[in-house]
N, C-alpha and C positions, 0 to 999 in steps of 0.2 A: 556498621557491620554486625553480624550475629555474634552472640557471646554465650557463655555457659549459663548465665542467669536467665536467659529467655526460655519461654515455653518451647518444647521440642516435640517432634512427632511421637505419638504414643504407640505407633505400630511400625514394624519393619515393612517397607514397601518398595517394590521395584521402581527405579526411576526417581527416587527421592532427591530433593534439591538442596539438602543441607550443605553439601560440599561446594556449591557455587553461589550461595547467597552473597558472600563477601564480594565476589567479582561483579555480580549483577548490580550491586549497590555502588561500589567504588568507581565503576566504569560508567555509571550514569544510566543503567538500564531501568532502575526504579525511579520514577519521577519524584521530584522533591515536593510537588504540590499536586493534589488531585482531590476529587470529591469522594464518592463512594468507591469501595474496592470490591471487585467481582473476581471470584476464582471458580469457574464452572467445572473444573476437573481437579478438585482439590487434593485427592489422594491422601498422602500422609500429612500434608498441611505445613511443611517447613516454611515456604514462602509466606503463606497466610499468617502463621504465627508471628513471624518477624515483622511483617507490615502492620499487623493489628497492634502489636506492642509498641513498636518504635514510632510509627507514623500516626497512629490513632485516628483512622478514618472515621467520618461521622456515622458510617454504617458499612458493615461487611456483608456480602452475600456469597455464600459458598454452596457448591453443589457437586454431586458426583453420581454417575449412573450406577455405581455399586451400592446397592441398598443395604448390605450388611455393614459396610463402612459408615454410611450416612446414619444408620440407626445407632451406631456407637457414638458418633458425634452428638446426636440428639440425647442419648442417655447421659453423656458427660455434662451436657448443658442442663438437663432437667433435674437430675439428682445424683450428683457426683458422690455424695456420702454413701448412698445405698449401693452404687456401683462398686465403690471401694470395698464395701462390706462383702458383696457377693464374690468379687474376684479374689478377695483375701481367703474366703472359704475354699474356693477351688484350688488356689495355690497351696494351702495347707494340706488339703487332701492329696494333691499331686505329689508333694514331697514326702508324705508319709505312706504313700501306696507302695505295695510290695513290687508291683510290676508297672512302671511308669508308662510303658508303651501301651499296655492294655487299658490303663486309665485314660490315656490320650484318645484312643479309638472309641472308647465309650463316650467321652465328651464330644467327640466329633460327630458320632451318630446322634447324640442328643441335640446338638446344634442344628443338624440338618433336619431333624424331625420338627423342631420348633419353628424353623423357617416355613414349614408347610402348615403349621397350626394357625387357625384364624384368631386365636386369642392373642392378647397383647402381652408379650414377654420381653419388652424392650430392654429393661435393665439386666435381666439374667442373660439374654441373648448377647448383649454387649460384653458382659463378663466372660462368657464363653468365647466370644470373638477375640478378646484380648489374650486369653489363655492360649487359644489355638495358634494365634499369630506368632506368639513368642516361643512356642514349643514345636511347631511344625518344621518341616525341612526347609532350611534356608530362609525362613520368613516369607515364603511365597503365598500368594493368593491365587487359587485356581479352582474352577468349578467345572463339572461335567455338563452334558446337555440337559440334565434334569435340574440344573442349578444347585447341585450338591457340592459342598466343599470336599475336595478329595486329595489334599496334600498329605503325604505320609508323615509319620512321627520324625522329629529331628534329632533325637538322642543327644541333646545338650546336657552337660553335666549339672550346671547350676543356672538355668535360664532365669533372667530377671523378668518376671511376668508383667509387672507394672511399677510405675513410680508415682507414689501417692501425691507428693508435692507438685509434680508436673501436671497430674490430672486436675488438681484443684486450680492451678494457674490457668490451664486451658479452659476450665469451666467458667472462670471469670471473663475470659476473652469472648467466649461464645454467647454471653448474655447480650451483647450488642451485635449479634450475628444472626442473619437469616439463613437457615439450613434447608437446602432443597435436595430432592432426589429426582433430577430431571436430565433429559438430554441437554447437551451444552447449548444448543441453539435456543431452547426454551428458557434456560436458566439466565440468559443475558438480555432477554427481551426488553427489560426496563432500563437498561444501561443508557445513560445520556452523556452529552458532551461534557468533558471534564472528569468523568469517571475513569478509573484505571481498571482495565480488564486483563487478566493474565491467564493464558491457556497452557496447560501441560498435558498434552494428549499422549496416548500410547504412541511410541515413536515409529516412523517408517523404518523398516529393517534395512540395514546397510547392504545386506546380501539379498539379491532378487529371489533367491530360493528360500529365504527365511519366511516363517509364518508370523502373523501378529499374535501377541500373547492373548490367551483366553482369560481376560480380566473379569469379564462377566460371561453369561451364557451367550452373549452377542459379541461378535468380533468387531474390531475397529479397522476397517480396510481402507484401501486407497480412495475409494469414493467418499468415505467419511473425511479423509484428509482434505480432499478437494472442497467438500462442503464447509469444513472448518476454515479453510483459507478464504472462502467467499464471505463467511461471517466476520472474520478478522478485518477484511477489506471494508465491509459495510459499517463496522463499528468505527473504523478510522474515518470514513466519510461523515459519520455523525459527530465527529469531534472528540471521540473517546481516545484516551491514551491506551493503546493495546499492544500486548507483547505475547509472543508464543515461543515456547521451547520445542525443539524437535531434533531429529538426527541430522547430521551433516551428509545428506544423501543427494544424489542426482535427482531423485523424484521430487524432493522438497524444492530444489532450485527450479525444476520445471513447473511445478504447481504455482509458485509465486512469481514467476517471471512476467506474467501479464499484469500484475498489480504494481504500477509504477510508484505509488505513494508509500510502498512498504520497503523496508530495508532488511537485508539478511547479513548477520554477523556470525563469525565462527569463534567458539571458545573451546577450551579443553576442560572436561569434567571428569571427576573420579567416578568409577563404577563400583557401587557398594554391594550389589546382589549379583552373584554369578555362581554357577554350579561348581566351578573350579577356582581355586585360589589364584592361579596364574592368569585367570581371566579378569581379575579385578585391577585393571590398568586404566589409565586415562583414555578417554575417547573424545573425539571431536563432536560438538553439538552445534546446532544452529539456533540463533536467537533472532526472531523476526519481530520488528516493531515499526511504528509510524512516526517516531520522534527521534531526534538526534542525540544519542548518548555521548558522554564525554570520553571519546576514544581518540587515540593517536594513530591507530591503524585498525584494520578489520579483523585481525586475528590476535586474540589475547589468551592469556593463560590464567586459570583461577587459583593456582598454587605454585 
């Protein structure tokens, strides 16, 4: 199970899995033996960090379609000392600024301008990304159609911008990790029998009137969910150990009903990011895989 001494996510991220790692492991959803570990929708990386530290795969391959997030992973791997130096400067300027809101929007504009620049600003962009993530409203990541980060200031009293020890720990883990910025289908092309592949996509909304989150300038719609299900099934046929997390929705059940070699389990998971505090309640989630976990029934609770 996860513990306080493990590396933990360096960003706030919708749909993070820290709250259910214990259940995924103790109930047998994480295989005891596997080859390489693939996580093509890595997000905040909670499951990846836990598996990399505890299970020590011979190689980890992580990817995400969000280039700003992946650039930050690359910066942590390449030069964590320089990254800590840059984000420390931003943090000091933020806390000493007369108007923190004005400072935030200035840095947000700078971040968006650097995204358009052809020059390589990997380390500084990553420092800005860390700062914006911990000071923006509710730790959200949202972009407009121009791919500009547009989340407003969060007005936290004393936000913790970064954890130096945690960044150094993550940097060590990433030295044995291949980092990609690809569509999930491309990111797992090299997966072979015996490898463990975990998918954590943007969830199908429980309400049919809900929209998918604009995680990048491209949406992840129902057709993408169907494409993902087909990829999961194909990996299972290759002999990979494959698992997907998603919402406990009728759409997910309909999508996977044609794949007889895959199983769907239901768990309860805490919700960490919500616009309203009373919305942060346990929700049911689906876990889809192709191997038999150590369960006594098909509905379990993670806390």
